[in-house]
N, C-alpha and C positions, 0 to 999 in steps of 0.2 A: 678799639685805643683810640683816644683825642690825642689832638696835637695845639698846640700852645706854639706862637710862634711871634717874638717880640712885634715883629715887625706891624702884625696886626693884634696884638693884645693887649699893644700900650697907646693910649683913648690921649686925643690933646688935651695939654695940661698938666697931662697926672704924672706921677712920679716916678721914673724909669722904675731907679732902685725897688719902691714899694710894690713896682708890677711885677715886676724877675723874682723877686720871693716870693711873690703870688703864683704865679707860674708855676716857678720849681715846686713847692709846698703841694702844690696839686699834679705834676708834674710825678714818673716813674724814671725816668728817663732824659739824663742833658744830652744833646747830639751837638758836638759842637764843629762846627761847619769853619773850615779854614781855610782860606787861600792864600798865593802864595804871598801876597803881600805881608798879611794877618803871621806869617809864620816868621817873616822878619822882623815885624815889629808890633805884638800884639797889643789889642789895646786895653785900657782896663776894667772896661764893661764883661771884658771878656773873662777877665781873671776872676772880678768880684763873680759874675754867674758860677764859674768853678769852683772857687773857695765858698759857696754859700751850698753848690750844689753835694758836695763829698760834707758839706758838716754838717747836712741833711741824712748823709749814708744815701744819697742817689747815685746807680750806673752813668753811668759818664762815656760815653764813647765819641772820641775822638774822629774826625776823617778830615785827611791832609792831602796836598794835591800830591799826584804822581809825580817824581822828578824832585822833590821836596828834601833835602838833605837831613834826612830827619837829628845835627843838630840846636837847627835853626826852630823848632817843635817846641814848646814852652815844654819844662822841665814833666811840671805837673804832668800834662797829656804824653810827651814821649814817654814815663813809667807804665803808662796802660798800654794795653795791646788796640794799637787804630788801625780806623779803615785805611788803603789809600784808593784815592778819590783816581778813578781809571776809565770808563765810561761812565755815565748816566746807569743804563741800565746793569751795571755788573754794579755799581757802587749801591743804589736803590735794593737789589736782591740781597748783599751783602749784609746791608744795615737791616732788613724786613727779618729775617733771619736772626740778626743780634735781638732784636725788638721780638720777638716771638720767645727768646729763653728769659725772656727779662720777667 
């Protein structure tokens, strides 16, 4: 299984939108890792990626910080079974198990 990560997959001068669409087309799963700040005020790129992934029929696995009020998680992510980020090891194990089932 290969991983496409936007911080490394978008080259200087490249269109974020084009790179994200290409990365999503070549992926089976979108892992949406939220932090406490993103849960409170999600950015437009998160919604773009989420909408594109759903439209392409991709599996979406949200990961939210432990202790975040579920109502602060964007609705499209809250309607899915999401992983709660506890320890890095536990989160990685749960994500690995989820991705193996994909």
